[in-house]
LUMMI-764190 format. One record per residue (C-alpha): x, z, y; residue in one letter. Coordinates in steps of 0.02 Angstrom, whole numbers, always signed. Layout:
BEGIN
[[X Z Y] A]
...
//
This chain:
BEGIN
[[-1331 -1187 -133] M]
[[-1136 -1147 -113] K]
[[-1000 -1181 -239] D]
[[-941 -1000 -290] F]
[[-764 -1033 -304] S]
[[-757 -1142 -122] T]
[[-841 -968 -46] D]
[[-720 -869 -113] L]
[[-579 -978 -52] A]
[[-648 -980 +110] A]
[[-679 -794 +111] R]
[[-477 -768 +48] L]
[[-433 -874 +202] E]
[[-516 -780 +310] A]
[[-443 -619 +253] L]
[[-263 -722 +273] R]
[[-305 -762 +465] R]
[[-344 -566 +490] D]
[[-185 -523 +423] G]
[[-290 -428 +270] Q]
[[-246 -545 +135] L]
[[-149 -443 -14] R]
[[-59 -482 -182] S]
[[+16 -401 -321] L]
[[+219 -376 -320] V]
[[+307 -336 -478] T]
[[+417 -193 -463] V]
[[+527 -96 -566] E]
[[+543 +102 -570] H]
[[+697 +170 -583] Q]
[[+765 +344 -564] F]
[[+796 +384 -379] G]
[[+727 +196 -326] G]
[[+622 +57 -353] L]
[[+686 -136 -379] K]
[[+601 -283 -349] A]
[[+674 -472 -339] G]
[[+831 -408 -396] G]
[[+830 -274 -247] R]
[[+841 -95 -252] T]
[[+726 -4 -113] Y]
[[+701 +162 -51] V]
[[+515 +189 -96] N]
[[+418 +237 +50] L]
[[+260 +191 -23] A]
[[+237 +291 -178] G]
[[+153 +473 -207] N]
[[+286 +558 -328] D]
[[+318 +682 -201] Y]
[[+412 +797 -279] L]
[[+512 +649 -355] G]
[[+484 +701 -536] L]
[[+421 +535 -616] A]
[[+591 +458 -571] T]
[[+677 +620 -608] N]
[[+826 +590 -736] A]
[[+839 +775 -788] D]
[[+665 +802 -796] F]
[[+633 +658 -906] C]
[[+786 +688 -1016] R]
[[+729 +861 -1051] A]
[[+555 +813 -1080] F]
[[+599 +685 -1204] Y]
[[+712 +796 -1299] E]
[[+580 +883 -1355] A]
[[+511 +746 -1424] V]
[[+662 +736 -1540] Q]
[[+654 +918 -1563] A]
[[+571 +893 -1745] G]
[[+413 +940 -1791] D]
[[+272 +897 -1648] R]
[[+284 +704 -1651] L]
[[+96 +712 -1644] A]
[[+88 +800 -1486] S]
[[+173 +651 -1392] F]
[[+78 +523 -1482] A]
[[+46 +365 -1370] L]
[[-152 +351 -1416] G]
[[-294 +471 -1409] S]
[[-411 +349 -1517] T]
[[-566 +382 -1427] A]
[[-684 +478 -1298] S]
[[-655 +664 -1284] R]
[[-840 +692 -1347] L]
[[-776 +597 -1499] M]
[[-620 +613 -1564] T]
[[-521 +601 -1417] G]
[[-509 +792 -1350] N]
[[-333 +827 -1417] T]
[[-252 +996 -1436] A]
[[-134 +930 -1291] S]
[[-297 +904 -1174] C]
[[-346 +1085 -1216] T]
[[-205 +1182 -1190] R]
[[-165 +1101 -1015] F]
[[-344 +1151 -961] E]
[[-315 +1333 -1023] E]
[[-162 +1330 -914] E]
[[-221 +1250 -773] L]
[[-367 +1384 -769] A]
[[-224 +1526 -799] R]
[[-118 +1461 -657] F]
[[-284 +1439 -535] Y]
[[-354 +1593 -586] D]
[[-520 +1508 -613] R]
[[-648 +1534 -765] E]
[[-616 +1351 -834] A]
[[-548 +1178 -794] A]
[[-585 +1004 -859] L]
[[-456 +853 -864] F]
[[-522 +684 -814] F]
[[-409 +501 -835] N]
[[-378 +490 -649] S]
[[-434 +533 -462] G]
[[-545 +403 -455] Y]
[[-621 +431 -608] H]
[[-659 +626 -571] I]
[[-730 +585 -394] N]
[[-828 +451 -474] L]
[[-915 +559 -590] G]
[[-931 +752 -528] I]
[[-1061 +719 -386] L]
[[-1164 +605 -466] P]
[[-1178 +728 -613] A]
[[-1204 +890 -495] L]
[[-1306 +829 -342] A]
[[-1494 +798 -358] G]
[[-1623 +706 -254] R]
[[-1665 +855 -163] N]
[[-1495 +898 -135] D]
[[-1381 +870 +25] L]
[[-1189 +824 +44] I]
[[-1104 +834 +194] V]
[[-936 +751 +193] A]
[[-775 +707 +309] D]
[[-779 +535 +370] K]
[[-615 +505 +324] L]
[[-638 +542 +139] C]
[[-562 +441 -3] H]
[[-646 +281 -63] A]
[[-676 +369 -234] S]
[[-774 +505 -148] L]
[[-874 +396 -48] I]
[[-905 +277 -209] D]
[[-962 +450 -300] G]
[[-1067 +485 -156] M]
[[-1155 +333 -166] R]
[[-1192 +359 -356] L]
[[-1255 +519 -313] S]
[[-1454 +560 -270] R]
[[-1432 +676 -156] A]
[[-1433 +631 +32] R]
[[-1273 +587 +111] V]
[[-1227 +632 +297] L]
[[-1037 +604 +358] R]
[[-964 +719 +500] Y]
[[-824 +655 +621] P]
[[-667 +696 +548] H]
[[-607 +885 +544] L]
[[-764 +914 +657] D]
[[-821 +1068 +594] Y]
[[-948 +1125 +721] A]
[[-1018 +959 +680] A]
[[-1055 +1019 +500] I]
[[-1136 +1184 +590] E]
[[-1252 +1083 +663] R]
[[-1304 +958 +521] I]
[[-1306 +1113 +407] L]
[[-1429 +1201 +548] A]
[[-1543 +1055 +542] R]
[[-1540 +998 +351] E]
[[-1498 +1139 +241] R]
[[-1664 +1215 +226] A]
[[-1738 +1055 +172] A]
[[-1629 +1046 +33] H]
[[-1612 +1122 -145] D]
[[-1420 +1131 -142] H]
[[-1297 +1080 -24] A]
[[-1118 +1027 -47] F]
[[-979 +1020 +80] L]
[[-846 +874 +24] V]
[[-673 +866 +110] T]
[[-500 +828 +56] E]
[[-361 +951 +95] S]
[[-234 +829 +151] I]
[[-290 +652 +207] F]
[[-208 +517 +125] S]
[[-177 +398 +276] M]
[[-166 +520 +421] D]
[[-78 +664 +334] G]
[[-181 +782 +433] D]
[[-255 +939 +357] C]
[[-402 +1020 +331] A]
[[-448 +1203 +380] R]
[[-516 +1262 +213] L]
[[-531 +1447 +288] P]
[[-648 +1378 +426] E]
[[-740 +1267 +277] L]
[[-764 +1414 +168] V]
[[-847 +1522 +307] R]
[[-986 +1372 +329] L]
[[-1015 +1369 +142] K]
[[-1032 +1561 +129] E]
[[-1146 +1546 +293] K]
[[-1249 +1415 +228] W]
[[-1252 +1451 +38] N]
[[-1171 +1277 -17] A]
[[-1034 +1232 -126] L]
[[-874 +1176 -69] L]
[[-787 +1039 -147] Y]
[[-594 +997 -113] V]
[[-491 +846 -177] D]
[[-307 +923 -162] E]
[[-256 +760 -208] A]
[[-109 +763 -102] H]
[[-95 +930 -102] G]
[[-62 +1011 -281] V]
[[+129 +1015 -327] G]
[[+194 +987 -141] I]
[[+104 +1132 -55] R]
[[+81 +1324 -71] G]
[[+210 +1442 -131] P]
[[+205 +1398 -316] K]
[[+124 +1227 -286] G]
[[-71 +1272 -308] L]
[[-91 +1168 -146] G]
[[-154 +1191 +39] L]
[[-289 +1308 -24] A]
[[-155 +1417 -86] E]
[[-49 +1386 +73] E]
[[-200 +1436 +185] Q]
[[-261 +1575 +74] H]
[[-433 +1497 +35] A]
[[-416 +1472 -147] L]
[[-554 +1593 -199] D]
[[-675 +1515 -96] G]
[[-677 +1328 -167] I]
[[-818 +1297 -291] D]
[[-742 +1142 -352] L]
[[-560 +1120 -340] L]
[[-493 +940 -380] I]
[[-326 +900 -409] G]
[[-223 +726 -472] T]
[[-81 +707 -584] C]
[[-29 +534 -530] G]
[[+58 +606 -360] K]
[[+157 +785 -364] A]
[[+137 +795 -542] Y]
[[+215 +631 -575] G]
[[+102 +575 -718] G]
[[-80 +530 -728] M]
[[-259 +620 -732] G]
[[-343 +732 -634] A]
[[-421 +899 -649] F]
[[-578 +992 -572] V]
[[-557 +1181 -580] C]
[[-727 +1299 -567] A]
[[-841 +1414 -646] K]
[[-870 +1406 -848] R]
[[-1028 +1347 -827] V]
[[-988 +1212 -701] I]
[[-867 +1137 -835] I]
[[-995 +1141 -977] D]
[[-1098 +1049 -871] Y]
[[-980 +903 -826] L]
[[-929 +903 -996] I]
[[-1109 +836 -1039] N]
[[-1164 +732 -878] T]
[[-1005 +652 -789] A]
[[-1001 +479 -858] R]
[[-827 +441 -833] P]
[[-766 +559 -937] Q]
[[-909 +527 -1079] I]
[[-876 +359 -1088] F]
[[-682 +337 -1068] S]
[[-542 +330 -1196] T]
[[-467 +505 -1163] S]
[[-267 +475 -1105] L]
[[-145 +487 -1254] P]
[[-48 +663 -1296] P]
[[+103 +606 -1230] V]
[[+37 +595 -1067] N]
[[-49 +762 -1071] L]
[[+121 +854 -1138] E]
[[+209 +789 -977] W]
[[+101 +856 -864] L]
[[+114 +1037 -967] R]
[[+300 +1022 -954] F]
[[+285 +996 -759] V]
[[+152 +1126 -731] L]
[[+251 +1255 -807] K]
[[+392 +1200 -689] R]
[[+293 +1195 -521] L]
[[+329 +1378 -469] P]
[[+519 +1340 -476] E]
[[+518 +1196 -342] L]
[[+489 +1282 -185] N]
[[+653 +1227 -118] T]
[[+603 +1057 -169] A]
[[+436 +1080 -74] R]
[[+510 +1152 +87] K]
[[+648 +1004 +98] R]
[[+514 +886 +105] V]
[[+420 +960 +235] A]
[[+584 +983 +329] D]
[[+624 +808 +325] M]
[[+435 +768 +380] A]
[[+438 +863 +527] A]
[[+610 +786 +564] R]
[[+551 +624 +546] L]
[[+400 +636 +669] R]
[[+506 +719 +783] E]
[[+625 +553 +787] A]
[[+486 +444 +792] L]
[[+395 +527 +945] G]
[[+551 +519 +1041] G]
[[+559 +319 +1022] L]
[[+367 +332 +1086] G]
[[+306 +288 +922] L]
[[+140 +339 +856] R]
[[+132 +453 +714] T]
[[-2 +582 +668] A]
[[-36 +739 +534] G]
[[+80 +882 +478] A]
[[+126 +855 +285] S]
[[+239 +742 +199] N]
[[+136 +603 +243] I]
[[+206 +524 +388] V]
[[+93 +382 +461] P]
[[+166 +255 +602] V]
[[+8 +193 +694] I]
[[+35 +13 +744] I]
[[-154 -59 +786] G]
[[-141 -253 +742] D]
[[-155 -287 +560] A]
[[-29 -434 +573] G]
[[+95 -331 +676] R]
[[+106 -201 +540] A]
[[+133 -322 +406] V]
[[+260 -388 +490] A]
[[+358 -233 +526] V]
[[+339 -188 +350] A]
[[+423 -343 +303] E]
[[+564 -313 +424] A]
[[+592 -144 +357] L]
[[+598 -216 +164] R]
[[+730 -328 +226] E]
[[+823 -165 +268] A]
[[+799 -101 +106] G]
[[+635 +13 +115] Y]
[[+496 -21 +16] W]
[[+346 +8 +153] V]
[[+186 -52 +146] S]
[[+63 -95 +304] A]
[[-112 -7 +267] V]
[[-237 -111 +344] R]
[[-430 -116 +336] P]
[[-565 -81 +258] P]
[[-429 +59 +194] T]
[[-416 +108 +370] V]
[[-541 +80 +520] P]
[[-518 -77 +627] Q]
[[-372 -66 +755] G]
[[-273 +71 +682] T]
[[-184 -40 +551] S]
[[-4 +71 +499] R]
[[+148 +92 +418] L]
[[+124 +245 +284] R]
[[+283 +329 +266] L]
[[+278 +431 +104] S]
[[+422 +573 +70] L]
[[+478 +633 -72] N]
[[+600 +773 -131] A]
[[+719 +620 -197] A]
[[+754 +593 -38] M]
[[+881 +624 +108] S]
[[+872 +631 +285] W]
[[+1044 +524 +295] E]
[[+931 +388 +209] T]
[[+765 +421 +313] L]
[[+873 +437 +490] A]
[[+877 +244 +512] P]
[[+696 +226 +508] L]
[[+625 +261 +669] P]
[[+763 +143 +766] K]
[[+725 -6 +644] L]
[[+534 +16 +643] I]
[[+556 +8 +859] A]
[[+668 -144 +839] Q]
[[+534 -235 +721] A]
[[+401 -181 +828] L]
[[+475 -262 +991] S]
[[+469 -428 +913] T]
[[+307 -423 +820] A]
//
């Protein structure tokens, strides 16, 4: 019989030896940066892609509305209950209505977080005689949602759409319903799905297409609707998921779909049914941002241009990168070396985190450089040389 605390201590020591031990660091978010231990850093680890969460002008304009007078209840700091009890605030309903119009869909439904939404939808919709076919690099929240579902789950090699065709040719007839599941932009590689091809496959095989646009909404597309807008694939997506904790600079997540799907989720998606809903003030911030997203195309283009320039500079120094988004990975390989390089960059004033297994596969530990509209090329230009120098001694 083992002592539980001793066993856990041994497991932690094994993580430390493998360069995979993590700890929490207290930080203070400031307008235009991040502060920790008395130092200010360029934040390259966050997901505030449009720089809205730390945009002083945006925050000032939002809080001026609070001071305007008779709408104080709309900015309350608590919702008091789940949405099916008394927590379905007018702010939440209005945001869903505005999202449905924005995406030209029948309806939208809001959840407390991206993890909640992915944990809830597939278990609610996919039954025992259904099939889920998912990209192998889907986010952990999607993997957990698939595990909780009663459906058969098959995962295809990353972005290998010929593999989807083979799976469906072999398996589709034996199942009532099929779900194709993907992210639009993959969070650790920064690469993009070919959504029109997935629309073609779902139509050919009578499947439903589930697209997590966590890293696409706000930052991609002419109006900020996401990669699906950019690739002209919006109409073919049955369940379009967007999260608000990234480019929206807030918190929460939403799904846009047919009204019958939304009504069914209201009755069956457990993370939404059994969670106290977010406070009205959170929803009012998201409504404030949503109205302004179409006006931010210049910011979206600036981020895309900086990312392309950074990839070119990294490649010019022989550093391995990938993707085609504002998420720029630098593949190191060994977890310990990745940690050492990240620490060197922090010494130079850049808040960079090393991404290690199990978040990414063994042997692919990396730096994940997350660019946003509050940055400038002058700030980013030293990075490739600093990374190369740190690697040479790591």
